[in-house]
C-alpha positions in Angstrom: -0.7 14.1 -18.3 -2.3 12.5 -21.4 -4.8 9.7 -21.4 -2.3 7.0 -22.4 0.1 7.8 -19.5 -2.9 7.9 -17.1 -4.1 4.5 -18.3 -0.6 3.1 -18.0 -0.4 4.3 -14.4 -4.0 3.1 -13.6 -3.2 -0.4 -15.1 -0.1 -0.5 -12.9 -2.1 0.4 -9.8 -4.6 -2.3 -10.5 -1.9 -4.9 -10.9 -0.3 -3.7 -7.7 -3.6 -3.9 -5.9 -4.1 -7.5 -7.1 -0.5 -8.4 -6.0 -1.0 -7.0 -2.5 -4.3 -8.8 -2.0 -2.7 -12.1 -3.1 0.2 -11.6 -0.8 -2.1 -10.8 2.1 -4.2 -13.8 1.4 -1.3 -16.1 2.0 -1.1 -15.4 5.7 -4.1 -13.4 6.7 -7.9 -13.5 6.7 -10.2 -10.6 5.9 -11.8 -9.0 8.9 -15.5 -9.8 8.5 -16.5 -6.5 10.1 -14.2 -4.3 8.0 -13.4 -5.5 4.4 -10.3 -3.2 4.2 -8.8 -4.9 7.3 -6.8 -8.1 7.4 -5.9 -10.2 10.4 -2.7 -12.3 10.5 -3.3 -15.9 11.3 -1.4 -17.4 14.2 0.6 -20.3 12.9 0.5 -23.8 14.4 3.8 -25.5 14.2 3.4 -27.9 17.1 3.5 -28.1 20.9 7.2 -28.2 21.7 8.9 -25.2 23.2 11.0 -24.4 20.2 8.0 -24.7 17.9 6.0 -22.4 20.2 8.9 -19.9 20.0 8.9 -20.1 16.2 5.1 -19.6 16.2 5.4 -16.4 18.2 8.3 -15.1 16.1 6.5 -15.9 12.8 3.3 -14.3 14.0 5.2 -11.2 15.1 6.8 -10.9 11.7 3.5 -11.5 10.0 1.8 -8.7 12.0 4.5 -6.3 10.8 4.2 -7.5 7.2 0.4 -7.3 7.4 0.6 -3.6 8.5 3.0 -2.7 5.7 1.0 -4.5 3.0 -2.3 -3.0 4.3 -0.7 0.5 4.2 0.5 -0.1 0.6 -2.9 -1.4 -0.4 -4.6 1.6 1.1 -2.2 3.9 -0.8 -3.0 2.1 -4.0 -6.8 2.4 -3.4 -6.4 6.1 -2.6 -4.5 6.7 -5.8 -7.2 4.9 -7.8 -9.8 7.0 -6.1 -7.9 10.2 -7.0 -7.8 9.1 -10.6 -11.6 8.6 -10.6 -12.3 11.9 -9.0 -9.9 13.8 -11.2 -7.4 14.9 -8.5 -4.6 12.4 -9.4 -1.3 14.0 -10.1 -2.1 17.2 -8.1 -0.1 17.8 -4.9 -2.5 17.7 -2.0 -0.5 20.4 -0.2 0.5 23.0 -2.8 -2.0 22.0 -5.5 0.6 22.0 -8.2 1.0 19.3 -10.8 3.2 16.4 -9.6 5.9 15.7 -12.3 5.2 12.6 -14.4 8.6 11.2 -13.5 7.6 11.1 -9.8 4.3 9.5 -10.6 6.0 6.8 -12.7 8.5 6.1 -10.0 5.8 6.2 -7.2 2.3 6.0 -8.6 0.7 6.3 -5.2 2.3 9.6 -4.5 -0.1 12.4 -3.5 2.6 15.1 -2.9 5.2 16.7 -5.0 8.9 16.2 -4.1 9.2 19.7 -2.7 6.2 19.3 -0.3 7.3 15.8 0.6 10.8 17.0 1.5 9.3 19.9 3.6 7.1 17.4 5.4 9.9 15.1 6.2 12.2 18.1 7.0 14.8 17.3 4.4 15.1 20.9 3.2 
């Protein structure tokens, strides 16, 4: 992969990192003991029974979304770390180069398609 392609992917990853952090900030607070962890806020919609039920449902949905966004953010940070240490674009299982088309489609990928299929037992 040439430097231009690598920079394009790196820029995309930085933008994705920013987007994920902004989305998390809308309904979570950062854990003061772990800067990579976020905690969903429990919403306060009122004291009536239906409002309490909505609070619980919203909080439950936010917990699921928090976990999903945190995982995506972790994947982005891991990809940026691999770029910095020179291992980006190399499959962590077979050590072969990951095709550029895969990295453009999924910049956080750390495995080639063949290894990913084998891991998910699609072969």
